[in-house]
PDB file of N, CA, C, O and CB in Angstrom:
ATOM      1  N   MET A   1      99.642 107.510  57.692  1.00  0.00           N
ATOM      2  CA  MET A   1      99.691 106.397  58.551  1.00  0.00           C
ATOM      3  C   MET A   1      99.250 106.985  60.104  1.00  0.00           C
ATOM      4  O   MET A   1      98.286 106.474  60.674  1.00  0.00           O
ATOM      5  CB  MET A   1     101.258 105.714  58.468  1.00  0.00           C
ATOM      6  N   THR A   2      99.857 107.849  60.601  1.00  0.00           N
ATOM      7  CA  THR A   2      99.771 108.467  61.796  1.00  0.00           C
ATOM      8  C   THR A   2      98.401 109.190  62.075  1.00  0.00           C
ATOM      9  O   THR A   2      97.828 109.197  63.165  1.00  0.00           O
ATOM     10  CB  THR A   2     100.866 109.367  61.868  1.00  0.00           C
ATOM     11  N   GLU A   3      97.940 109.831  60.853  1.00  0.00           N
ATOM     12  CA  GLU A   3      96.676 110.667  60.964  1.00  0.00           C
ATOM     13  C   GLU A   3      95.398 109.585  61.107  1.00  0.00           C
ATOM     14  O   GLU A   3      94.383 109.818  61.764  1.00  0.00           O
ATOM     15  CB  GLU A   3      96.508 111.705  59.531  1.00  0.00           C
ATOM     16  N   ASN A   4      95.617 108.568  60.485  1.00  0.00           N
ATOM     17  CA  ASN A   4      94.480 107.387  60.835  1.00  0.00           C
ATOM     18  C   ASN A   4      94.565 106.772  62.037  1.00  0.00           C
ATOM     19  O   ASN A   4      93.548 106.368  62.599  1.00  0.00           O
ATOM     20  CB  ASN A   4      94.488 106.234  59.919  1.00  0.00           C
ATOM     21  N   LEU A   5      95.703 106.641  62.531  1.00  0.00           N
ATOM     22  CA  LEU A   5      96.010 106.166  64.127  1.00  0.00           C
ATOM     23  C   LEU A   5      95.439 107.064  65.138  1.00  0.00           C
ATOM     24  O   LEU A   5      94.815 106.603  66.094  1.00  0.00           O
ATOM     25  CB  LEU A   5      97.608 106.122  64.484  1.00  0.00           C
ATOM     26  N   THR A   6      95.630 108.376  64.969  1.00  0.00           N
ATOM     27  CA  THR A   6      94.922 109.360  65.686  1.00  0.00           C
ATOM     28  C   THR A   6      93.602 109.354  65.751  1.00  0.00           C
ATOM     29  O   THR A   6      92.984 109.615  66.783  1.00  0.00           O
ATOM     30  CB  THR A   6      95.194 110.447  65.299  1.00  0.00           C
ATOM     31  N   GLN A   7      93.093 109.067  64.696  1.00  0.00           N
ATOM     32  CA  GLN A   7      91.604 109.074  64.294  1.00  0.00           C
ATOM     33  C   GLN A   7      91.082 107.803  65.130  1.00  0.00           C
ATOM     34  O   GLN A   7      90.196 107.914  65.978  1.00  0.00           O
ATOM     35  CB  GLN A   7      91.334 108.918  62.509  1.00  0.00           C
ATOM     36  N   PHE A   8      91.616 106.765  64.864  1.00  0.00           N
ATOM     37  CA  PHE A   8      91.090 105.548  65.617  1.00  0.00           C
ATOM     38  C   PHE A   8      91.425 105.221  67.196  1.00  0.00           C
ATOM     39  O   PHE A   8      90.891 104.313  67.834  1.00  0.00           O
ATOM     40  CB  PHE A   8      91.588 104.402  64.852  1.00  0.00           C
ATOM     41  N   LEU A   9      92.300 106.033  67.645  1.00  0.00           N
ATOM     42  CA  LEU A   9      92.615 105.872  68.939  1.00  0.00           C
ATOM     43  C   LEU A   9      91.559 106.298  70.083  1.00  0.00           C
ATOM     44  O   LEU A   9      91.596 105.821  71.217  1.00  0.00           O
ATOM     45  CB  LEU A   9      93.793 106.556  69.076  1.00  0.00           C
ATOM     46  N   PRO A  10      90.728 107.135  69.706  1.00  0.00           N
ATOM     47  CA  PRO A  10      89.552 107.535  71.054  1.00  0.00           C
ATOM     48  C   PRO A  10      88.442 106.291  70.685  1.00  0.00           C
ATOM     49  O   PRO A  10      87.754 105.785  71.572  1.00  0.00           O
ATOM     50  CB  PRO A  10      88.593 109.559  70.907  1.00  0.00           C
ATOM     51  N   ILE A  11      88.372 105.922  69.443  1.00  0.00           N
ATOM     52  CA  ILE A  11      87.315 104.637  69.255  1.00  0.00           C
ATOM     53  C   ILE A  11      87.864 103.477  69.811  1.00  0.00           C
ATOM     54  O   ILE A  11      87.109 102.707  70.405  1.00  0.00           O
ATOM     55  CB  ILE A  11      86.961 104.252  67.723  1.00  0.00           C
ATOM     56  N   LEU A  12      89.266 103.183  69.697  1.00  0.00           N
ATOM     57  CA  LEU A  12      89.824 101.968  70.206  1.00  0.00           C
ATOM     58  C   LEU A  12      89.682 101.953  71.640  1.00  0.00           C
ATOM     59  O   LEU A  12      89.222 100.975  72.229  1.00  0.00           O
ATOM     60  CB  LEU A  12      91.229 101.794  69.825  1.00  0.00           C
ATOM     61  N   PHE A  13      90.156 103.266  72.366  1.00  0.00           N
ATOM     62  CA  PHE A  13      90.037 103.498  73.820  1.00  0.00           C
ATOM     63  C   PHE A  13      88.621 103.243  74.482  1.00  0.00           C
ATOM     64  O   PHE A  13      88.487 102.725  75.591  1.00  0.00           O
ATOM     65  CB  PHE A  13      90.428 104.921  74.078  1.00  0.00           C
ATOM     66  N   MET A  14      87.529 103.689  73.634  1.00  0.00           N
ATOM     67  CA  MET A  14      86.264 103.440  73.942  1.00  0.00           C
ATOM     68  C   MET A  14      85.853 102.096  74.087  1.00  0.00           C
ATOM     69  O   MET A  14      85.198 101.746  75.070  1.00  0.00           O
ATOM     70  CB  MET A  14      85.547 103.991  73.109  1.00  0.00           C
ATOM     71  N   LEU A  15      86.229 101.204  73.062  1.00  0.00           N
ATOM     72  CA  LEU A  15      85.989  99.893  72.801  1.00  0.00           C
ATOM     73  C   LEU A  15      86.493  99.253  74.269  1.00  0.00           C
ATOM     74  O   LEU A  15      85.781  98.682  75.096  1.00  0.00           O
ATOM     75  CB  LEU A  15      86.799  99.365  71.383  1.00  0.00           C
ATOM     76  N   VAL A  16      87.919  99.517  74.343  1.00  0.00           N
ATOM     77  CA  VAL A  16      88.431  98.844  75.522  1.00  0.00           C
ATOM     78  C   VAL A  16      87.569  98.880  76.769  1.00  0.00           C
ATOM     79  O   VAL A  16      87.065  97.902  77.321  1.00  0.00           O
ATOM     80  CB  VAL A  16      89.702  99.407  75.845  1.00  0.00           C
ATOM     81  N   LEU A  17      87.468 100.249  77.159  1.00  0.00           N
ATOM     82  CA  LEU A  17      86.592 100.894  78.226  1.00  0.00           C
ATOM     83  C   LEU A  17      85.468  99.971  78.070  1.00  0.00           C
ATOM     84  O   LEU A  17      85.353  99.151  78.981  1.00  0.00           O
ATOM     85  CB  LEU A  17      86.186 102.536  78.022  1.00  0.00           C
ATOM     86  N   VAL A  18      84.675  99.924  77.190  1.00  0.00           N
ATOM     87  CA  VAL A  18      83.402  99.173  77.277  1.00  0.00           C
ATOM     88  C   VAL A  18      83.596  97.723  77.516  1.00  0.00           C
ATOM     89  O   VAL A  18      82.722  97.219  78.222  1.00  0.00           O
ATOM     90  CB  VAL A  18      82.606  99.342  76.038  1.00  0.00           C
ATOM     91  N   ALA A  19      84.483  96.976  77.118  1.00  0.00           N
ATOM     92  CA  ALA A  19      84.761  95.706  77.130  1.00  0.00           C
ATOM     93  C   ALA A  19      85.411  95.362  78.626  1.00  0.00           C
ATOM     94  O   ALA A  19      85.277  94.215  79.054  1.00  0.00           O
ATOM     95  CB  ALA A  19      85.673  95.409  75.902  1.00  0.00           C
ATOM     96  N   PHE A  20      85.987  96.180  79.275  1.00  0.00           N
ATOM     97  CA  PHE A  20      86.329  96.404  80.644  1.00  0.00           C
ATOM     98  C   PHE A  20      85.198  96.321  81.511  1.00  0.00           C
ATOM     99  O   PHE A  20      85.109  95.451  82.378  1.00  0.00           O
ATOM    100  CB  PHE A  20      86.955  97.652  80.822  1.00  0.00           C
ATOM    101  N   VAL A  21      84.236  97.290  81.288  1.00  0.00           N
ATOM    102  CA  VAL A  21      83.083  97.471  82.175  1.00  0.00           C
ATOM    103  C   VAL A  21      82.493  96.277  81.956  1.00  0.00           C
ATOM    104  O   VAL A  21      82.424  95.521  82.925  1.00  0.00           O
ATOM    105  CB  VAL A  21      82.153  98.672  81.933  1.00  0.00           C
ATOM    106  N   ILE A  22      81.999  95.879  80.806  1.00  0.00           N
ATOM    107  CA  ILE A  22      80.991  94.473  80.642  1.00  0.00           C
ATOM    108  C   ILE A  22      81.940  93.248  81.451  1.00  0.00           C
ATOM    109  O   ILE A  22      81.285  92.385  82.035  1.00  0.00           O
ATOM    110  CB  ILE A  22      80.686  93.952  78.613  1.00  0.00           C
ATOM    111  N   PHE A  23      83.256  93.160  81.497  1.00  0.00           N
ATOM    112  CA  PHE A  23      83.858  92.166  82.162  1.00  0.00           C
ATOM    113  C   PHE A  23      83.638  92.323  83.639  1.00  0.00           C
ATOM    114  O   PHE A  23      83.252  91.378  84.327  1.00  0.00           O
ATOM    115  CB  PHE A  23      85.234  92.120  81.814  1.00  0.00           C
ATOM    116  N   ILE A  24      83.855  93.371  84.066  1.00  0.00           N
ATOM    117  CA  ILE A  24      83.492  93.881  85.758  1.00  0.00           C
ATOM    118  C   ILE A  24      82.097  93.324  85.903  1.00  0.00           C
ATOM    119  O   ILE A  24      81.918  92.436  86.736  1.00  0.00           O
ATOM    120  CB  ILE A  24      83.448  95.816  86.108  1.00  0.00           C
ATOM    121  N   VAL A  25      81.099  93.758  85.177  1.00  0.00           N
ATOM    122  CA  VAL A  25      79.662  93.608  85.486  1.00  0.00           C
ATOM    123  C   VAL A  25      79.356  92.117  85.551  1.00  0.00           C
ATOM    124  O   VAL A  25      78.445  91.669  86.247  1.00  0.00           O
ATOM    125  CB  VAL A  25      78.747  94.329  84.406  1.00  0.00           C
ATOM    126  N   PHE A  26      80.220  91.309  84.737  1.00  0.00           N
ATOM    127  CA  PHE A  26      79.823  89.930  84.571  1.00  0.00           C
ATOM    128  C   PHE A  26      80.533  89.195  85.859  1.00  0.00           C
ATOM    129  O   PHE A  26      80.021  88.251  86.460  1.00  0.00           O
ATOM    130  CB  PHE A  26      80.319  89.315  83.040  1.00  0.00           C
ATOM    131  N   PHE A  27      81.727  89.756  86.160  1.00  0.00           N
ATOM    132  CA  PHE A  27      82.677  89.092  87.219  1.00  0.00           C
ATOM    133  C   PHE A  27      81.753  89.254  88.485  1.00  0.00           C
ATOM    134  O   PHE A  27      81.497  88.291  89.207  1.00  0.00           O
ATOM    135  CB  PHE A  27      84.306  89.897  87.404  1.00  0.00           C
ATOM    136  N   LEU A  28      81.239  90.593  88.731  1.00  0.00           N
ATOM    137  CA  LEU A  28      80.704  91.012  90.119  1.00  0.00           C
ATOM    138  C   LEU A  28      79.184  90.129  90.042  1.00  0.00           C
ATOM    139  O   LEU A  28      78.675  89.676  91.067  1.00  0.00           O
ATOM    140  CB  LEU A  28      80.527  92.981  90.304  1.00  0.00           C
ATOM    141  N   SER A  29      78.658  89.990  88.900  1.00  0.00           N
ATOM    142  CA  SER A  29      77.267  89.239  89.046  1.00  0.00           C
ATOM    143  C   SER A  29      77.500  87.783  89.567  1.00  0.00           C
ATOM    144  O   SER A  29      76.838  87.222  90.441  1.00  0.00           O
ATOM    145  CB  SER A  29      76.455  89.157  87.563  1.00  0.00           C
ATOM    146  N   GLY A  30      78.700  87.207  88.783  1.00  0.00           N
ATOM    147  CA  GLY A  30      78.967  85.785  89.048  1.00  0.00           C
ATOM    148  C   GLY A  30      79.467  85.676  90.749  1.00  0.00           C
ATOM    149  O   GLY A  30      79.241  84.732  91.506  1.00  0.00           O
ATOM    150  N   HIS A  31      80.142  86.838  91.032  1.00  0.00           N
ATOM    151  CA  HIS A  31      80.541  86.598  92.426  1.00  0.00           C
ATOM    152  C   HIS A  31      79.539  86.754  93.573  1.00  0.00           C
ATOM    153  O   HIS A  31      79.607  86.130  94.632  1.00  0.00           O
ATOM    154  CB  HIS A  31      81.596  87.457  92.702  1.00  0.00           C
ATOM    155  N   PHE A  32      78.549  87.706  93.232  1.00  0.00           N
ATOM    156  CA  PHE A  32      77.403  87.752  94.150  1.00  0.00           C
ATOM    157  C   PHE A  32      76.594  86.323  93.998  1.00  0.00           C
ATOM    158  O   PHE A  32      76.252  85.779  95.048  1.00  0.00           O
ATOM    159  CB  PHE A  32      76.430  89.084  93.778  1.00  0.00           C
ATOM    160  N   ASN A  33      76.318  85.780  92.928  1.00  0.00           N
ATOM    161  CA  ASN A  33      75.597  84.647  92.877  1.00  0.00           C
ATOM    162  C   ASN A  33      76.232  83.314  93.696  1.00  0.00           C
ATOM    163  O   ASN A  33      75.623  82.337  94.131  1.00  0.00           O
ATOM    164  CB  ASN A  33      75.425  84.399  91.426  1.00  0.00           C
ATOM    165  N   ARG A  34      77.686  83.625  93.752  1.00  0.00           N
ATOM    166  CA  ARG A  34      78.383  82.588  94.618  1.00  0.00           C
ATOM    167  C   ARG A  34      78.189  82.600  96.105  1.00  0.00           C
ATOM    168  O   ARG A  34      78.185  81.660  96.899  1.00  0.00           O
ATOM    169  CB  ARG A  34      79.789  82.694  94.417  1.00  0.00           C
ATOM    170  N   THR A  35      78.018  83.988  96.309  1.00  0.00           N
ATOM    171  CA  THR A  35      78.044  84.135  97.888  1.00  0.00           C
ATOM    172  C   THR A  35      76.547  83.843  98.300  1.00  0.00           C
ATOM    173  O   THR A  35      76.233  83.333  99.375  1.00  0.00           O
ATOM    174  CB  THR A  35      78.564  85.759  98.439  1.00  0.00           C
ATOM    175  N   LYS A  36      75.731  84.197  97.392  1.00  0.00           N
ATOM    176  CA  LYS A  36      74.168  83.729  97.576  1.00  0.00           C
ATOM    177  C   LYS A  36      74.202  82.214  97.879  1.00  0.00           C
ATOM    178  O   LYS A  36      73.652  81.677  98.840  1.00  0.00           O
ATOM    179  CB  LYS A  36      73.181  84.002  96.128  1.00  0.00           C
ATOM    180  N   ARG A  37      74.917  81.616  96.932  1.00  0.00           N
ATOM    181  CA  ARG A  37      74.915  80.103  97.232  1.00  0.00           C
ATOM    182  C   ARG A  37      75.350  79.443  98.414  1.00  0.00           C
ATOM    183  O   ARG A  37      74.799  78.468  98.924  1.00  0.00           O
ATOM    184  CB  ARG A  37      75.604  79.523  96.380  1.00  0.00           C
ATOM    185  N   ILE A  38      76.513  80.110  98.878  1.00  0.00           N
ATOM    186  CA  ILE A  38      77.294  79.915 100.032  1.00  0.00           C
ATOM    187  C   ILE A  38      76.487  80.168 101.197  1.00  0.00           C
ATOM    188  O   ILE A  38      76.568  79.412 102.165  1.00  0.00           O
ATOM    189  CB  ILE A  38      78.477  80.741 100.035  1.00  0.00           C
ATOM    190  N   GLU A  39      75.639  81.260 101.192  1.00  0.00           N
ATOM    191  CA  GLU A  39      74.778  81.794 102.254  1.00  0.00           C
ATOM    192  C   GLU A  39      73.564  80.524 102.479  1.00  0.00           C
ATOM    193  O   GLU A  39      73.240  80.059 103.572  1.00  0.00           O
ATOM    194  CB  GLU A  39      74.088  83.422 101.721  1.00  0.00           C
ATOM    195  N   GLU A  40      73.105  80.189 101.366  1.00  0.00           N
ATOM    196  CA  GLU A  40      71.916  79.317 101.264  1.00  0.00           C
ATOM    197  C   GLU A  40      72.559  77.807 101.942  1.00  0.00           C
ATOM    198  O   GLU A  40      71.821  77.105 102.633  1.00  0.00           O
ATOM    199  CB  GLU A  40      71.327  79.205  99.466  1.00  0.00           C
ATOM    200  N   LYS A  41      73.713  77.486 101.720  1.00  0.00           N
ATOM    201  CA  LYS A  41      74.327  76.209 102.208  1.00  0.00           C
ATOM    202  C   LYS A  41      74.453  76.428 103.696  1.00  0.00           C
ATOM    203  O   LYS A  41      74.059  75.572 104.489  1.00  0.00           O
ATOM    204  CB  LYS A  41      75.778  75.863 101.509  1.00  0.00           C
ATOM    205  N   LEU A  42      74.966  77.502 104.063  1.00  0.00           N
ATOM    206  CA  LEU A  42      75.162  77.769 105.531  1.00  0.00           C
ATOM    207  C   LEU A  42      73.847  77.850 106.316  1.00  0.00           C
ATOM    208  O   LEU A  42      73.772  77.524 107.501  1.00  0.00           O
ATOM    209  CB  LEU A  42      75.931  79.091 105.725  1.00  0.00           C
ATOM    210  N   ASP A  43      72.856  78.285 105.618  1.00  0.00           N
ATOM    211  CA  ASP A  43      71.476  78.189 106.225  1.00  0.00           C
ATOM    212  C   ASP A  43      70.815  76.938 106.455  1.00  0.00           C
ATOM    213  O   ASP A  43      70.073  76.671 107.400  1.00  0.00           O
ATOM    214  CB  ASP A  43      70.621  78.860 105.477  1.00  0.00           C
ATOM    215  N   ARG A  44      71.179  76.138 105.428  1.00  0.00           N
ATOM    216  CA  ARG A  44      70.649  74.664 105.403  1.00  0.00           C
ATOM    217  C   ARG A  44      71.370  73.875 106.552  1.00  0.00           C
ATOM    218  O   ARG A  44      70.802  73.059 107.277  1.00  0.00           O
ATOM    219  CB  ARG A  44      70.956  73.908 103.904  1.00  0.00           C
ATOM    220  N   ALA A  45      72.837  74.261 106.634  1.00  0.00           N
ATOM    221  CA  ALA A  45      73.579  73.401 107.483  1.00  0.00           C
ATOM    222  C   ALA A  45      73.173  73.923 109.127  1.00  0.00           C
ATOM    223  O   ALA A  45      73.105  73.112 110.051  1.00  0.00           O
ATOM    224  CB  ALA A  45      75.302  73.543 107.055  1.00  0.00           C
ATOM    225  N   LEU A  46      72.966  75.150 109.274  1.00  0.00           N
ATOM    226  CA  LEU A  46      72.663  75.629 110.584  1.00  0.00           C
ATOM    227  C   LEU A  46      71.194  75.048 110.843  1.00  0.00           C
ATOM    228  O   LEU A  46      70.977  74.623 111.977  1.00  0.00           O
ATOM    229  CB  LEU A  46      72.769  77.290 110.675  1.00  0.00           C
ATOM    230  N   LYS A  47      70.222  74.994 109.950  1.00  0.00           N
ATOM    231  CA  LYS A  47      68.931  74.381 110.139  1.00  0.00           C
ATOM    232  C   LYS A  47      69.139  72.843 110.531  1.00  0.00           C
ATOM    233  O   LYS A  47      68.573  72.373 111.517  1.00  0.00           O
ATOM    234  CB  LYS A  47      68.056  74.547 108.804  1.00  0.00           C
ATOM    235  N   GLU A  48      69.881  72.171 109.805  1.00  0.00           N
ATOM    236  CA  GLU A  48      70.207  70.613 110.062  1.00  0.00           C
ATOM    237  C   GLU A  48      70.754  70.420 111.384  1.00  0.00           C
ATOM    238  O   GLU A  48      70.464  69.447 112.080  1.00  0.00           O
ATOM    239  CB  GLU A  48      71.268  70.002 109.034  1.00  0.00           C
ATOM    240  N   ILE A  49      71.611  71.420 111.765  1.00  0.00           N
ATOM    241  CA  ILE A  49      72.359  71.269 113.333  1.00  0.00           C
ATOM    242  C   ILE A  49      71.271  71.570 114.389  1.00  0.00           C
ATOM    243  O   ILE A  49      71.174  70.920 115.430  1.00  0.00           O
ATOM    244  CB  ILE A  49      73.740  72.475 113.618  1.00  0.00           C
ATOM    245  N   ALA A  50      70.406  72.664 114.034  1.00  0.00           N
ATOM    246  CA  ALA A  50      69.234  72.834 114.899  1.00  0.00           C
ATOM    247  C   ALA A  50      68.290  71.733 115.264  1.00  0.00           C
ATOM    248  O   ALA A  50      67.942  71.483 116.418  1.00  0.00           O
ATOM    249  CB  ALA A  50      68.487  73.754 114.348  1.00  0.00           C
ATOM    250  N   GLU A  51      67.871  71.041 114.105  1.00  0.00           N
ATOM    251  CA  GLU A  51      67.043  70.070 114.065  1.00  0.00           C
ATOM    252  C   GLU A  51      67.616  68.816 114.699  1.00  0.00           C
ATOM    253  O   GLU A  51      66.908  67.988 115.271  1.00  0.00           O
ATOM    254  CB  GLU A  51      66.651  69.904 112.771  1.00  0.00           C
ATOM    255  N   LYS A  52      69.140  68.700 114.548  1.00  0.00           N
ATOM    256  CA  LYS A  52      69.590  67.536 115.355  1.00  0.00           C
ATOM    257  C   LYS A  52      69.884  67.726 116.910  1.00  0.00           C
ATOM    258  O   LYS A  52      70.129  66.793 117.674  1.00  0.00           O
ATOM    259  CB  LYS A  52      70.831  67.041 114.722  1.00  0.00           C
ATOM    260  N   LYS A  53      69.826  69.019 117.251  1.00  0.00           N
ATOM    261  CA  LYS A  53      69.979  69.231 118.733  1.00  0.00           C
ATOM    262  C   LYS A  53      68.358  69.090 119.335  1.00  0.00           C
ATOM    263  O   LYS A  53      68.081  68.715 120.474  1.00  0.00           O
ATOM    264  CB  LYS A  53      70.746  70.883 119.062  1.00  0.00           C
ATOM    265  N   GLU A  54      67.628  69.382 118.551  1.00  0.00           N
ATOM    266  CA  GLU A  54      66.098  69.547 119.087  1.00  0.00           C
ATOM    267  C   GLU A  54      66.023  67.845 119.480  1.00  0.00           C
ATOM    268  O   GLU A  54      65.712  67.670 120.658  1.00  0.00           O
ATOM    269  CB  GLU A  54      64.699  70.233 117.654  1.00  0.00           C
ATOM    270  N   LYS A  55      66.211  66.822 118.843  1.00  0.00           N
ATOM    271  CA  LYS A  55      66.079  65.328 118.819  1.00  0.00           C
ATOM    272  C   LYS A  55      66.683  64.885 120.272  1.00  0.00           C
ATOM    273  O   LYS A  55      66.725  63.695 120.586  1.00  0.00           O
ATOM    274  CB  LYS A  55      66.948  64.617 117.461  1.00  0.00           C
TER     275      LYS A  55
END
């Protein structure tokens, strides 16, 4: 049993590592998309304020 376990440990470790990296990539891409949306909303709000001040 211990021989089988020691054979599968590196494979298991690699799988966990790959899953972790994929999770981080998805998390970061979602985070960047959110910040872009926030920037767009801020730009729109600032333009509206500028237009109101001009009138």
